[in-house]
N, C-alpha and C positions, 0 to 999 in steps of 0.2 A: 362182247364190246364192254359188256358190264367190267368183266375186267381188267381191261383196258383203262377205263376211268378210275377205275381203284388204284394202278400204278401209276398214273400218272398224278392223282389228289396225294399217292400219298409220295411220290418224287417232288413233288410241290411243298408239302412238308416237312421235308426233309432239307432242302433247302432253303427254306425260310428258317427252320431252326439253326443250320448252319451259320445265317448270314446274324441270328440273334447271337450265337454264341461268340461270333467273330464283335462284333458292335458289343458286347458287355467286355470280354477279354480287352478290347481295344480301350473300352472307360476306365477299366481299371489299374492299366499297365503304363497308359500315358503319358509323359514325364512334365507334367505340368510345371512344377517347381525350376527343371532344368531350361525350360521354354521361357518361365519368368525370369530367369540369369541371365539366359540367352539375350532377351530383351533388352534389358540392364545392359552387358557390355556393349551389346550392340550400339546402345544410344551413345557411352560412353566415350565409343574409339570413333562414333560417326561427328561427334559432335564436341570433342575434345575436352568435356566438364568431366567434373568428379562428383559421382552420385553417392549419398548415404540413404539406406532408408531404414527409421526407426522398426519397424513391422511389418511383417509379411504375409499376406494368406494365399492358398492355393487351394483354387476348388475345384474339382472338377464337370464335364468335360475340360473346358480350359478358359477359367478365369481367374485372375490375379487381382489382387488388392495391398496396394500398399499404404502407409500412414505415415506421417512424420518423413515426405522427403527434401531432402539439401542436395541444390547443384552448386558448384562452383564453378563457375564457365571463364575462360578468356574474353575479355570484352574483345579481341582484333576476331575473334569467332563470332561473335554476334553483331558484328559490322559496327562493333565500337571504336571509340578512337581511345587510343590510353595502352599501358602493358599490363595493368593489371588486373582484376579479376570481378567477377558479379557474384552473388551471392542470391540464388534464388531460393525459396519458400515453397513447399506446396503442401496442405494439409492430404489429400487425399489423391488417389491415383489409381484408378479401376482400367483393364484391361481385358476386352473379350477376343481370342483369335479363333478362328476359321481351322480345326487340326489338318483335315486332308490339303486344301490349299498349298498348306507348308510343304506335307510331308510327298507330296506329288509330282507338284510343281516347282516348291521352292518359293513361293510366292506367300509374303505373310499380310494375310488380312484382319486387322485391327481394330475392335471398334474399342475407341478411348470414353472417360470421364476425368475432367481435373478437376479439385477441389481446391481451391485458395481460399484466401483472408476475403477475395471482392466476390467470390461466387465458383459458380459449375463453368465449364466450357464441357460439350461433349461433342464427339467427333468419331472421323474413321481415318484410318492409315493404312495405305499398301505400301510394302516392301517388297521387289523384285531385281533381281540379280541380273545386270546388263551390262555385258561387255568388261569383266571382272570388276565391275562396279557394280553398287546400289542404288536404284531408282527409287526415288520418293514420289509418293504423292499423301499429300493432306486434305481432309475438309472436315470444317468444322460446320455444326449446324448451330441452327438459333442459340446464344447464350446471350442470358444478361446479370451484368456484373453491377456494384454501387460501388463506387470507391470515394472515398471521403478524406483528404488531405487538408495540409495550413494554407494548401493555395490552389485547391481542385478539389469538386465535387459533382456527383450527378451521379447518376443509370446510364448503363452502357450496354448497347445492346449490339452484338457483332453476328457475324456469320462470312464464310470464306474459304477460299483451297489454293494449292498451290501444290505446286512439282519441279524437283531438281535432281541430278546426277551427283551419286558421289558426295563429297562435302563440299561444293560450290551452291549452295542453298540460296545465298545471295544473286546468284547467275540466274538461277530458276524463274519461273513462272510463277504470277498468284496473283490475287484479287482479294479484297475484304471490303466489305458491306458495314459499315459502321452509323448508327444513331446513340447520340447523346440527350438524354431527356434531363429537364431541370437542371439543367448545367450552372455552376455558378464558379468562376476562379477571380483569384487576387493578385496572382503572379502568373509570368509565363518566362519558360525556360531560368528560371532564377531569379527574374526581374521582374520585380513591383508595380504591378499597376499605379500611373499617377492619380488614377480617378477612383483608385481605391478597392471596388468590383464591377463585374461586369456579369451577370445574369443572363440566362436565355432559358427558351420552352422546351426547344428544339433543335438539333444540327444534325443531318442528314450527310453523309459524306463518303467516298470509296478510295480505295487504296488500289493501284497498279503497277507492279515490278515486272522488270523483263530485262534478263543480261546485265543486272546492275544498279540498271534505272529505274527510280521509281516517280508517279505522277500521283497526285492527291487530288 
């Protein structure tokens, strides 16, 4: 009986050692830089934007940090009128993704944090292959942004979620809950207010959209 216990203990130790070796090998050989380039090209393909990154860092096991991001996006792909483009600048973008769902199930689970001139937006993105197309689901957690413009200023808190298939994100479903504190505006949609300025302490609101229709 004692010999059987020793054999069982030895067997368990070998199994644990084998698992530890596999995890260590996986840790050293996982192509994080290739995964980062794949994420970037995937975004360009699905959004139609051209993206450039000034500096990128790739950390094991699966964290990507970009700085100085510039995206040039066609207006019609963002649901805006006009045939020209929109320039988007971000200070930083951090991505953390789980390797096993990507390798085993072709499902990308990505935690992200977007840093802009207004503040930071943390959230989670899920990408799944669905009927030869990609299905997207994104969720933003509590984010607080400070915006100051010639005609608008205030403190914006946002939280929301959205889901869509392929490139038809405007036909997907989504919701954004927002709060604006200590807001002021002197103009609206390029039109100067005749009374000079409107100030408010707090505004709460929600956006809902489904199949191309938006409700505020």
